[in-house]
C-alpha positions as CSV (number, residue, x, y, z in Angstrom):
1,M,-0.2,0.0,-0.1
2,A,1.7,3.4,-0.9
3,S,2.2,6.2,1.6
4,P,0.6,9.3,0.7
5,T,3.0,12.2,-1.0
6,P,4.8,14.1,1.7
7,A,3.9,17.6,1.5
8,P,6.9,19.9,0.3
9,M,8.5,22.5,2.8
10,P,8.0,26.0,1.9
11,M,10.2,27.4,-0.2
12,G,13.0,29.8,1.3
13,L,13.5,27.6,4.5
14,G,16.9,26.0,5.4
15,V,17.5,22.6,6.6
16,E,20.4,21.5,8.8
17,I,21.2,17.7,9.0
18,D,20.8,16.3,12.6
19,R,24.3,16.7,14.7
20,A,23.9,12.8,15.3
21,V,23.5,11.7,12.0
22,R,26.2,10.8,9.7
23,L,26.9,10.4,5.8
24,T,28.3,7.1,4.7
25,D,28.7,5.4,1.3
26,E,30.3,8.6,-0.5
27,G,27.4,10.8,0.8
28,H,24.7,8.4,-0.4
29,V,23.5,7.3,2.9
30,L,22.2,9.0,5.9
31,V,22.5,7.0,9.2
32,G,21.0,8.4,12.8
33,G,18.0,8.8,14.7
34,S,16.5,6.9,17.4
35,P,16.0,3.8,16.7
36,P,19.0,4.1,14.3
37,R,17.7,3.8,10.7
38,A,19.1,4.8,7.3
39,L,18.1,6.8,4.7
40,R,19.6,5.7,1.1
41,L,19.6,8.7,-1.5
42,P,19.7,9.1,-5.4
43,P,22.4,11.3,-6.9
44,Q,20.0,14.2,-7.0
45,G,19.4,13.8,-3.2
46,V,23.3,13.8,-2.3
47,S,23.8,17.1,-4.4
48,A,20.6,18.7,-2.7
49,V,22.2,17.5,0.9
50,I,25.5,18.9,0.0
51,R,24.0,22.3,-0.9
52,W,22.1,22.4,2.3
53,L,25.2,21.4,4.5
54,S,26.7,24.7,2.8
55,G,23.8,26.7,4.1
56,A,21.7,26.6,0.8
57,A,17.8,27.5,0.9
58,L,15.5,24.8,-0.2
59,G,14.7,25.5,-3.9
60,R,12.9,22.8,-6.4
61,H,10.0,21.1,-5.4
62,R,11.8,17.9,-5.5
63,E,14.3,19.2,-2.8
64,R,11.3,20.4,-0.6
65,Q,9.8,17.3,-0.6
66,L,12.8,15.3,0.2
67,A,13.4,17.8,3.0
68,R,9.9,17.0,4.4
69,V,11.0,13.3,4.4
70,L,14.3,14.0,6.4
71,V,12.5,16.2,8.7
72,E,9.9,14.0,9.5
73,A,12.1,11.0,9.9
74,G,14.1,13.0,12.6
75,L,17.3,13.1,10.5
76,A,17.3,17.0,9.8
77,H,15.6,20.2,11.3
78,P,14.1,23.2,9.4
79,R,16.5,26.1,9.9
80,P,14.5,29.4,8.6
81,A,16.0,32.6,8.2
82,P,15.4,35.3,11.0
83,T,12.1,36.9,10.1
84,A,11.0,40.3,11.7
85,P,7.9,40.4,13.6
86,G,4.6,42.2,11.9
87,P,1.5,43.3,12.6
88,D,0.4,39.3,12.7
89,V,2.6,38.8,15.9
90,E,1.5,40.0,19.7
91,V,3.7,39.5,22.7
92,A,1.9,38.6,26.0
93,V,4.1,39.2,29.0
94,V,2.5,36.9,31.6
95,G,2.6,37.0,35.5
96,S,2.3,38.8,38.7
97,G,5.7,39.5,39.3
98,H,7.6,42.5,40.9
99,H,7.0,46.0,39.0
100,S,10.6,46.2,38.2
101,E,11.1,42.8,36.7
102,L,8.2,43.7,34.3
103,E,9.5,47.4,34.0
104,T,13.0,45.7,32.9
105,V,11.5,43.5,30.5
106,L,9.1,46.3,28.7
107,D,12.1,48.3,28.5
108,L,13.8,45.5,26.3
109,I,10.9,44.4,24.2
110,A,10.6,48.3,23.4
111,D,14.0,49.1,22.7
112,E,14.4,46.3,20.1
113,Y,11.0,46.2,18.6
114,P,9.2,49.9,19.1
115,Y,6.2,48.9,17.1
116,L,5.7,45.3,18.5
117,R,2.1,44.7,19.9
118,L,2.1,43.9,23.4
119,V,-0.4,42.8,26.3
120,V,0.2,42.4,29.9
121,V,-1.9,39.5,31.5
122,G,-2.0,39.1,35.1
123,A,-0.2,41.9,36.6
124,V,-1.6,43.6,39.6
125,G,-1.0,46.4,41.9
126,L,2.2,48.6,41.0
127,A,3.0,46.2,38.0
128,A,-0.2,46.6,36.4
129,R,0.3,50.6,36.8
130,V,3.7,50.5,35.1
131,A,1.9,48.7,32.3
132,R,-0.9,51.2,32.0
133,E,1.4,54.3,32.2
134,R,3.1,52.6,29.1
135,G,-0.4,52.6,27.3
136,L,-0.6,48.9,27.3
137,R,-3.5,46.6,27.7
138,V,-3.7,44.9,31.0
139,V,-5.7,41.9,31.7
140,S,-5.0,41.1,35.4
141,T,-8.1,39.2,37.2
142,S,-10.2,36.6,36.6
143,V,-13.9,35.7,38.0
144,D,-11.9,34.2,40.8
145,G,-9.4,37.2,41.7
146,P,-5.6,37.3,40.6
147,M,-4.7,34.8,38.4
148,T,-2.2,32.1,38.6
149,G,0.5,31.6,36.3
150,A,-1.3,29.0,34.1
151,Q,-4.7,31.0,34.4
152,A,-2.8,34.1,32.9
153,R,-0.9,32.0,30.0
154,A,-4.8,30.9,29.2
155,A,-6.3,34.0,29.5
156,A,-3.2,35.3,27.3
157,L,-4.0,33.1,24.5
158,K,-7.7,34.2,24.5
159,A,-6.9,38.0,24.7
160,C,-4.7,38.0,21.7
161,D,-6.2,38.1,18.3
162,A,-2.8,37.8,16.3
163,E,-2.0,35.1,14.1
164,I,1.3,34.5,16.3
165,I,1.0,34.8,19.9
166,A,4.2,35.0,21.9
167,L,3.9,34.0,25.8
168,L,7.0,35.4,27.8
169,D,7.2,35.4,31.8
170,A,7.6,38.8,33.6
171,D,10.5,37.7,34.9
172,T,12.2,36.4,31.8
173,L,14.6,38.5,29.7
174,P,14.4,37.9,26.2
175,G,17.6,37.6,24.2
176,P,19.0,39.4,21.1
177,G,17.1,38.1,18.2
178,W,14.3,35.7,20.1
179,L,11.6,36.7,18.1
180,E,13.1,36.5,14.6
181,A,14.9,33.1,15.4
182,A,11.5,31.5,16.6
183,L,8.9,33.4,14.0
184,G,10.6,31.7,10.8
185,H,9.4,28.4,11.4
186,F,5.8,29.8,11.3
187,T,6.1,30.0,7.4
188,D,5.5,26.5,7.2
189,P,1.7,25.7,7.5
190,D,2.4,22.8,9.6
191,V,4.0,24.4,12.4
192,A,1.6,25.3,15.4
193,A,4.2,26.0,18.2
194,V,7.7,26.9,19.2
195,V,9.8,26.6,22.3
196,P,12.6,28.5,22.7
197,R,15.6,27.8,24.9
198,V,15.8,28.9,28.6
199,L,18.9,29.9,30.0
200,A,19.7,31.1,33.7
201,A,19.8,34.9,34.3
202,R,22.6,36.1,35.9
203,T,21.9,37.2,39.6
204,R,23.7,37.9,42.8
205,C,23.5,35.3,45.3
206,G,25.8,33.6,47.3
207,P,27.7,30.0,47.0
208,R,24.7,28.0,48.1
209,G,22.0,30.1,45.8
210,M,24.4,29.7,42.7
211,T,24.4,25.5,43.4
212,V,20.5,25.7,43.4
213,S,20.1,28.2,40.4
214,A,22.5,26.0,38.4
215,L,20.6,23.0,39.5
216,N,17.2,24.4,38.7
217,A,19.0,26.0,35.1
218,L,20.1,22.4,34.3
219,H,16.5,21.1,34.6
220,A,15.0,24.2,32.4
221,D,17.4,24.3,29.7
222,R,16.6,21.8,27.0
223,G,20.0,21.9,25.2
224,A,22.0,23.4,22.0
225,D,20.1,21.1,19.4
226,P,17.0,21.6,17.6
227,A,14.4,18.8,17.8
228,P,10.7,18.1,17.7
229,I,8.9,18.1,20.8
230,L,6.4,14.9,21.1
231,P,4.4,13.5,23.9
232,W,6.3,11.9,26.6
233,G,9.3,12.6,24.8
234,Q,8.8,9.5,22.7
235,G,10.9,8.2,19.8
236,H,8.0,8.0,17.1
237,H,5.2,9.9,15.9
238,G,3.2,8.1,13.4
239,L,5.3,6.1,10.9
240,G,8.8,7.4,11.5
241,Q,9.7,10.6,13.1
242,P,12.3,9.1,15.4
243,A,13.8,11.8,18.2
244,P,17.5,12.1,17.5
245,P,19.6,11.0,20.6
246,N,21.1,14.2,21.1
247,E,20.8,16.9,24.0
248,H,16.9,17.4,24.0
249,A,16.1,13.7,23.8
250,S,17.8,13.4,27.0
251,V,15.7,16.0,28.8
252,E,12.9,15.3,31.1
253,P,9.8,15.8,29.0
254,L,7.6,16.9,32.0
255,E,9.6,20.1,33.2
256,P,7.2,23.4,32.8
257,V,7.0,25.1,29.9
258,R,6.4,28.9,30.3
259,T,7.8,30.9,27.4
260,L,6.7,29.5,24.1
261,F,5.1,30.9,20.5
262,V,1.7,29.5,19.4
263,R,-0.1,29.8,16.3
264,R,-3.5,31.3,17.2
265,G,-6.8,29.2,17.0
266,T,-4.8,25.6,17.0
267,A,-5.4,24.9,20.8
268,D,-6.4,26.2,24.2
269,S,-4.5,25.9,27.4
270,D,-6.2,24.2,30.5
271,P,-5.0,26.0,33.7
272,S,-6.5,23.0,35.9
273,L,-3.2,21.3,35.5
274,G,-1.2,24.2,36.7
275,A,2.6,24.1,35.7
276,A,1.6,21.3,33.4
277,A,-0.6,23.3,31.4
278,E,1.7,24.3,28.2
279,V,3.2,20.8,28.3
280,D,-0.2,19.4,27.9
281,L,-1.2,21.9,25.2
282,L,2.2,21.3,22.7
283,W,1.3,17.3,23.3
284,R,-2.2,17.8,22.3
285,L,-0.8,19.7,19.3
286,A,1.7,17.0,18.1
287,G,-0.8,14.2,19.0
288,E,-3.3,16.2,16.4
289,G,-0.7,16.2,13.7
290,W,0.9,19.3,13.9
291,S,4.4,20.3,14.1
292,V,6.0,21.3,17.6
293,R,9.6,22.5,17.3
294,Y,12.5,23.4,19.8
295,E,14.7,26.3,18.6
296,P,17.5,27.0,20.7
297,R,19.0,30.0,18.5
298,S,15.6,32.0,20.2
299,R,16.9,32.4,23.7
300,V,15.4,33.6,26.8
301,Y,17.0,34.2,30.1
302,A,15.2,33.2,33.5
303,V,15.6,34.2,36.7
304,M,15.9,30.8,38.2
305,P,15.1,30.3,42.1
306,T,18.1,30.0,44.6
307,G,16.2,28.6,47.2
308,I,16.8,24.9,48.2
309,G,12.8,24.8,49.6
310,S,12.0,26.1,46.0
311,Y,14.1,23.9,44.2
312,L,12.5,20.9,45.8
313,R,9.0,22.0,45.2
314,A,9.6,22.7,41.4
315,R,11.1,19.1,41.2
316,F,8.1,17.9,43.3
317,D,6.0,19.4,40.9
318,A,7.2,18.4,37.8
319,G,7.0,14.6,39.3
320,A,3.2,15.3,39.9
321,A,2.2,16.3,36.6
322,A,2.9,12.7,35.4
323,G,-0.5,11.0,36.5
324,P,-2.8,13.8,35.6
325,L,-1.2,14.0,32.3
326,A,-1.6,10.4,31.6
327,R,-5.0,10.1,32.5
328,R,-5.8,13.2,30.0
329,H,-3.9,11.5,27.2
330,G,-5.6,8.0,28.0
331,R,-2.2,6.5,28.7
332,R,-2.1,3.1,30.3
333,A,2.0,3.4,30.2
334,A,4.0,6.6,30.6
335,G,7.1,5.6,31.6
336,P,10.2,5.4,29.1
337,E,9.8,4.1,25.7
338,L,11.8,0.9,25.4
339,S,12.6,-1.7,22.7
340,L,12.0,-5.3,23.7
341,S,15.5,-6.0,24.2
342,G,16.2,-2.8,26.2
343,A,13.4,-3.6,28.5
344,A,14.5,-7.4,28.6
345,G,18.0,-6.1,29.9
346,L,16.8,-3.4,32.2
347,G,14.9,-6.1,33.6
348,L,17.7,-8.3,34.0
349,A,20.0,-5.6,35.2
350,L,17.7,-4.8,38.1
351,A,17.5,-8.7,39.0
352,G,21.0,-8.4,39.6
353,R,22.3,-9.7,36.2
354,P,23.7,-6.8,34.6
355,L,26.2,-8.8,32.3
356,T,23.2,-10.8,31.0
357,G,21.2,-8.0,30.5
358,L,24.1,-6.1,28.7
359,A,24.4,-9.4,26.3
360,V,20.6,-9.3,25.4
361,C,21.1,-5.4,24.4
362,A,23.8,-6.4,22.3
363,A,21.8,-9.1,20.7
364,G,19.1,-6.7,20.1
365,G,21.6,-4.1,18.5
366,A,23.1,-7.0,16.4
367,L,19.5,-7.1,14.8
368,R,19.9,-3.4,14.3
369,V,23.1,-3.7,12.6
370,R,22.1,-6.3,10.4
371,G,18.8,-4.5,9.5
372,L,20.9,-1.2,8.3
373,I,23.4,-3.3,6.3
374,N,20.8,-5.4,4.5
375,G,18.1,-2.9,4.2
376,A,20.1,0.3,3.1
377,G,23.6,-1.2,2.1
378,V,25.2,0.6,5.1
379,P,28.6,-0.2,5.6
380,A,29.3,-2.5,8.9
381,V,31.7,0.2,10.6
382,D,29.1,3.2,9.9
383,A,26.3,0.9,11.1
384,L,27.7,-0.1,14.4
385,R,28.0,3.6,15.6
386,P,24.9,4.5,15.8
387,V,23.6,1.7,17.4
388,A,26.1,2.0,20.0
389,V,24.7,5.5,20.7
390,E,21.7,4.2,20.7
391,L,22.5,1.7,23.5
392,V,23.9,4.3,25.5
393,H,21.0,6.3,25.1
394,T,18.7,3.8,26.2
395,A,21.0,3.1,29.3
396,R,20.7,6.8,30.4
397,T,17.1,7.1,29.9
398,A,16.7,3.9,32.2
399,A,18.9,5.3,34.8
400,R,17.3,8.4,34.6
401,V,13.7,7.3,35.1
402,A,15.3,4.6,37.8
403,R,16.3,7.7,40.2
404,T,13.5,9.9,39.2
405,S,10.5,7.7,39.3
406,W,11.6,4.6,41.2
407,W,13.9,6.4,43.6
408,P,12.3,4.7,46.8
409,V,12.9,1.2,45.4
410,V,16.2,2.2,44.4
411,A,17.3,3.7,47.3
412,A,16.1,1.2,49.4
413,V,18.1,-1.8,47.5
414,A,21.4,0.5,48.1
415,A,20.3,0.9,51.7
416,G,19.5,-2.7,52.3
417,G,22.2,-4.1,50.4
418,A,25.0,-2.3,52.4
419,V,23.1,-3.1,55.5
420,A,23.5,-7.1,54.2
421,G,27.3,-6.4,53.3
422,I,28.2,-5.0,56.8
423,R,26.4,-8.0,58.4
424,P,27.1,-11.0,56.1
425,G,26.1,-13.4,58.8
426,A,22.4,-12.0,58.8
427,R,21.8,-13.4,55.1
428,P,20.9,-17.1,55.5
429,G,23.5,-19.4,53.7
430,I,26.4,-16.8,54.2
431,R,28.5,-17.6,57.3
432,S,30.6,-14.9,58.7
433,G,33.8,-14.6,57.2
434,A,32.7,-16.6,54.1
435,R,33.4,-14.9,50.8
436,P,29.9,-13.7,49.1
437,G,28.7,-15.4,46.3
438,P,27.4,-14.2,42.7
439,G,24.0,-12.9,44.6
440,W,25.5,-10.7,47.5
441,P,23.2,-7.9,47.8
442,G,26.2,-5.8,48.2
443,R,26.5,-6.0,44.5
444,R,23.2,-4.8,43.6
445,A,23.5,-2.1,46.5
446,L,26.7,-0.9,44.5
447,A,24.8,-0.7,41.2
448,A,21.8,0.8,42.9
449,A,24.3,3.7,44.6
450,A,25.9,4.2,41.2
451,V,22.5,4.8,39.3
452,L,21.6,7.6,42.1
453,T,24.9,9.4,42.1
454,V,27.2,8.8,39.3
455,P,25.1,10.6,37.0
456,H,25.2,13.7,39.1
457,L,29.1,13.3,39.8
458,L,29.5,13.5,36.2
459,S,27.2,16.3,36.0
460,W,29.2,18.1,38.4
461,R,32.2,17.7,36.6
462,R,31.0,19.4,33.3
463,R,29.4,22.3,35.2
464,H,31.6,22.8,37.8
465,G,32.6,26.4,36.7
466,A,28.5,27.0,37.5
467,A,28.8,25.8,40.8
468,P,31.3,26.8,43.5
469,V,30.7,23.8,45.7
470,G,32.3,20.2,45.7
471,P,30.9,17.3,44.2
472,V,29.4,15.8,47.6
473,V,27.5,18.9,48.0
474,W,26.2,19.1,44.3
475,T,25.5,15.1,44.3
476,G,23.5,15.7,47.6
477,L,21.5,18.4,46.4
478,S,20.9,16.5,43.3
479,V,19.8,13.2,44.6
480,A,17.5,15.3,47.2
481,G,15.8,16.6,44.2
482,D,15.7,13.2,42.4
483,A,13.7,11.9,45.7
484,A,11.4,15.0,45.6
485,R,10.8,14.3,41.7
486,S,9.8,10.8,42.5
487,L,7.7,11.5,45.7
488,G,5.9,14.0,43.1
489,T,5.4,11.1,40.9
490,W,4.1,8.8,43.3
491,W,1.7,11.5,44.8
492,G,0.3,12.4,41.3
493,M,-0.3,8.6,40.5
494,A,-2.3,8.6,44.2
495,R,-4.5,11.3,43.3
496,V,-5.7,10.1,39.9
497,G,-5.5,6.2,40.9
498,S,-2.9,5.4,38.0
499,A,0.5,3.6,37.9
500,A,1.1,4.7,34.4
501,P,4.0,6.9,35.0
502,L,5.8,4.0,36.1
503,V,5.2,1.6,33.4
504,P,7.7,1.5,30.5
505,R,6.1,2.1,27.0
506,G,7.1,-0.7,24.4
507,R,8.7,0.7,21.0
508,P,6.1,-0.3,18.8
509,P,7.2,-2.1,15.6
510,V,6.5,0.4,12.4
511,L,4.5,-1.8,9.5
512,S,6.9,-2.0,6.4
513,T,5.3,0.1,3.3
514,S,6.9,1.6,0.3
515,L,6.7,4.9,-1.3
516,Q,6.4,5.3,-5.2
517,S,9.3,7.3,-6.7
518,S,6.7,10.3,-8.0
519,Q,5.6,10.6,-4.2
520,V,9.4,11.5,-2.9
521,A,9.8,13.0,-6.5
522,G,13.2,11.2,-6.7
523,G,14.1,12.3,-3.4
524,A,14.9,9.3,-1.5
525,E,15.4,5.5,-2.5
526,G,15.5,3.7,0.6
527,L,14.8,4.2,4.2
528,A,15.6,1.1,6.4
529,D,15.5,0.5,10.1
530,K,15.4,-3.4,10.9
531,P,13.4,-6.2,10.0
532,G,9.8,-5.7,10.5
533,S,10.0,-1.8,10.7
534,L,9.7,1.0,8.3
535,A,11.5,0.6,5.1
536,V,10.6,3.2,2.4
537,V,11.5,2.2,-1.3
538,S,11.2,3.7,-4.4
539,E,9.3,1.6,-7.1
540,R,11.0,2.3,-10.5
């Protein structure tokens, strides 16, 4: 059965190949994605990709169809030219922060965009007075009194009548060119929303405050790589669209989104979900077939909380959103998306057989390598690399979920094994002074402790300049944040009566299909994943 003809990308857009994708076989095959897959290009496609790598914009109809195929496969990302805001753009400054913060934001916007349409939503008292003195429209109250942040953002979507609406928190400072970098995406009629990169604004605080601010920024920043935003951070959206194993793919998908660009009329925000309202909005758009993009070139700078209590509360709230979102989206499984071999390997590792689990994952990886070689003619050496990257990405994802969702269980294993290791005679079958066997609890305790601490030690090493504390303090605060995140997850599950956030999602196989050469207009000859999954082949 032939697949529908892909709609071409709009004229004038640029395309960049994902950083994790490699060209092989003299440039005729693109290999990458998660799960790994390969796209074999015809000669016309090879020349088009070379032009894109040199910064050329899309031109002919065939090129634009090929670009759509690559973007939907997660092997490339749109790179629009900077687009100046016009009368079809309106910025809503949201929140009831301090009047000095609002004044700073309004000054920055007025200096860079003097003719930009502005509305202030949620401001009260002196903050509302500052906005009105500048001649701006202010929406400050709801039927129940002052608005919460989620209510203000929902009201902003209704109060603005422009085609493109930018929601900007009042305590967030827009970076240079933040509007131009994001607005270019909306030249594609399939794009409904764009999320900018959030970085930490510089503030004066002591060493402890700097450390807590750096930890908050670590969760807020989605990284330097562009990417699609898909529900639950999943790897698939329909047929294809694997999320690349880049920085964005390792970000917690439940982190609140408070600054975004939305095409008017595509969806409304539900303030009853609190901080997760915008996450729900983006996921609903993606689920309805819209394209939702993360654009790191559009940057805003947020003032990060510096108090330990605020940090732990934010981690708790991020976890508590999982249960309501799972119920809202009808999910019975909302945990990490794992392949069959990945899930089996993880189960064996948790059962105290890490080497056996590694062997199972390696066997699954070998099948993927064979699929890449047989399906698209990828050289063996070039097929090994993306599969190895995918295995590492799976291990990182599993470790993150273990320490942020299953933290009580993992911590209990670590503590219980340590106690049993100190008192070996307390375990039946092990005499005092006897050498522990392969099932000794200390081995599991060591693995559990490594899952809880090693990722944070590595994080401290990468970000030591942003945190003037030692690895012990950094790791201790990070582990406390993981515990709060996990407690929030369990509290959210108890509130909605569903264990979906703890249940891993299976990676569904994609049925084999084919495209006629006219459908991709000579753009792609073959897209191979593994036996039984997506394979796109031109009919000649």
